[in-house]
N, C-alpha and C positions, 0 to 999 in steps of 0.2 A: 413604526418600528416592527421588525420581524422577531419572531420567536427563534432564538438561536438553537442550532442542533449540531451535534458532533457524533459521527459514527467512525469507528476504527476497526481494522481487521488485522488478524495475525496470520493470515494464510488459509488456504484450502488444501485439502488432500485426504489422507486416510483418517479414519476415526481412531483416536487413541484411548487407551485404558483410562479409567476414572482418575487415577493418581496424576497422570500427566495432564488430562483435561482440566482437572481442578487447578493445577498450577497455571495453566494458560488463562483460565477464567479469572483467577486472582490477579494475574499480571495485567490483563486488559482492563480490569476494573480499576486497578491502581493508576494506570496511565490515564485513563479517562478522567479520573478524579483530580489528577495533577493538572491537566490541561483545561478542564471545564471552567474553573473560576474566571480565567481571563476572558474566555469567549462569552460567558454569562454576564460579565461586567462591561461588555461592549467592544471587546477586542475584535480584530479583523480575522476573517476566515483563513487567509493565507498564512498568517502567523499561527493560527490554531492547528492547521494540518501539518505545518512544518514542525512545530513542537511535538505534536503527537507522534509523528514518524521518527523524530529524533529520539524520543524516549524508547520507541520500539527498536531502533538501531542500537541503543545502548544495552538492551536486555538480551543476553545470549540464548534465551529461550527461542528467539525468533530468527528466521533466516534473513537477516539484514544487518549490515554493520558488524557488530561484535559477534553475532552468531552465524555469519555468512558461511555458506558451503564452499568447498574447495573445487576448483576445476581440475582437469586431468593432470596438470603439471604441479598440483598441490598449492596453487595460489588462489586466495579469495579475491575476486574482482567484483566491485560493487557498482550497481546502477541505481539511479533514483530520478524522480521527476516531481515537479510542482507545477500546477496550472491555476492561474487566477481567472475564474469564470467571468468576473466583472469586466476585465480588460481583454479576456481571451488571450492571455500571455502565458507562454510555456517556457520552462527551463529544464534541461536534462543533463544527466551525468552518465557516461557509459564506460564500464570496465575500469574504474579507478581503483588503484591499489593503495591501501594504507590510510585512507581517509577515515576519520572517526565517524563523521556524520555526512555522508554524501548528499542527503536531502538539504543540508544547509548550503552547500555549493549550488545545487539546483535552484534553490530560492534566490541566491545571489545572481546567478546567470540569467534569471528571468528579467533582470533589469538591464542587461548588456546587449550589445549588438550581436555577438556570437553566443547564442543561447543554449546550444547543446555542445558539450565538449567530451572527448573520449581520452582514456588512458593517460599518457604523459601530459597531454595538454590540460586535462582536467586537474591533474595533480599540481601542475605548475601554477595554474590560476588559484587553486586553493591556498598554495603557499603565499602567493601575492596578497591574498585576502587575510592571511594570518589564521586560517582555519586549522584546527588541531588534527594531527595524525596519530595513529596507534597501530599496533599489531592486532588485527582483527581475528587472527587464527586462535581458536580454542582447542583444548585437548579433545573435546567431543567432536569437533569438526575434523580434526586430524584422524581420529579413530574411524569416523564415518567415511572419510576419503579412503582410508586403508581398506575398509570393508566394502566400499562402493555401495553403501546403503543410503536410502533417503534420510533426510534430516527430520526433525520434529515437526516443523511447519514450513510453509512456503513464504512467498512475498508478503510484505506488510503494507498497510496503507491507511489513509484517512480522508474523509470528506467533511466539510463543514459549511454551515450557513450562519452568517453573523447577523447582528441586530440591524444592520443597514441593508440586509437583503443580498449581500455579496456571497457568492459560492466559490469554493476552492477544493482542489483535490491534490493529494500527494501519495506517492508510492515509492517503495524502496525494496531492493532484493539483493540477495547474495547468490542468485542463480539457482539452477536445479540440482547441482552437484555432479561432479565427475563429467561435466560436459567438455567439449573441445575448447581449448584455451582461446579466449577472446570472442567466444560466442556472444552475440548481442541479444539480450532478453527483450521482452515486450515492455518492460517497466518504463524505460526512458522514451517511450513513444506515446502518441495520442491514442493508440489502440488499447492501452491499459490505464492511462492517466489523462482524463479529459474533463473540462468544465466550461460552461458558458453561463449566461444569466438564467438559463432554463434548468440546468442540472449539473451535478458533479458525480463522477464515477471513478472508483479505483478497483482494478481487476487483479486477480491472482489465479494461478493454475498453470497449465501448459502454455508457455509463452508463445510458441510458434502458432498454436491454435487460436490464441487470443489475437495475435496479429492478423492471421488469416481471416478471422471473423470481424476485425475492426470493432471489437466489442464495446469499448468505452464510448467511442464516437457514435456507433450505431445506437447505443442505448440513450445517450443524451439527445440525439436527433429525434428519437421516438418521443422522448420526454418533452420536446418542444411542441408536440402535437397532442399527446394523450397523457393520462395520469401515470405516475411512477409505477403503480401496480400493473397497469395494462402494458406499459413499456417493458417491464421486467418479464411479464408473461410472454410477450412476443420474442424477446431474446432467449428466454428459456426454451421455447419451442424450437428456435433455430439451433441452439446448442444441442438439444436432445436429438434433433434430426440429423445433425452432423456427427454426433458422437464425440463432441468436444468436451474437454475436462477443464472447467473454469468455475470460479466463484467471483462475486462482485458485491460491493456496497454501492448504493445509488441514493442520491439525495436531491429532491426537487426544490424549486424556488418557493413553494408553499410550505416547506418544512416536512413534507411526507417523505419517507425513506423506506428502503428495503435492503435485505441481505439475503442472497441466494447462491446456491452452488449446485453443480452437476456432479461433484465429487462426494466422497463419504461425509465430509464435514467442512464447515467454514467457521472459523473462530472470530467472533466479532463482539463489540460492545458499543452501546449507543447511549448518549446523554442528551436529555431535554430538560427544560425547566420543570423542576419538581419530580423528575423520574429518571431512572437509569436501569438498563437491563442488558443482558448479554446472551450468548448462545445457550442452548438448553442443556445445562449440566446434568439434569435428571436423566436425560436420554443416555448419557454416558454411564451413569450409575447402573442402568438396567442391562448394560452389555455383559 
């Protein structure tokens, strides 16, 4: 039996003042504590990452689901993905409107023949499956769209290792804000969401750069050969050399994990048997 591990992230980007950072820290801790008991009791990794991202989609603090940013036409379009590392099976949702939890649809599509659906096709399949819809636009998102400002955080995600040694990754996003309508993010691709029996990765940051770097795939492939620390060092060197803006959480089959970013901050929380910890809140207090 393996030692289960859960790592979640709430996006990477600029460093926020202590008040906002504390709020994010508390939300990530709460979500981790909600999901952890099932994984600790022997639950599977795919369910763990799906539920973790579902909770992140429900919290308007984060840029996914309820807190999604608006595109240039004022519409929040959602993307999400889930990948089962044990079976190397992927499900993705691209630019869906009105879904409460696009990650739930991505999880369902993982079992179907057409495993990535976009727009109206994704919405129709969600209705077929009886998944809930809602208005994901918040007053804060509308104000942000009006001002063309960045939101509080970026993409959200989770990686997990269950007691049977199965790895999984999930990611969800509301986009970067004020982008061209129907722009496709990195989230519903293996460049941002990838898992095998060697490792699982969820990325956040500038989507186009994450795709160009094939970051999640590249990192997992490195983890098939070297430790998670060495794999992360190699990716960080590449990110730095290219000037890319990205963060990621990575989890290896032996339970070792890492959270890194080339941006000002990455908001994360990790759960292991007997311990839990998150991003360094003290660093924000010193700002």
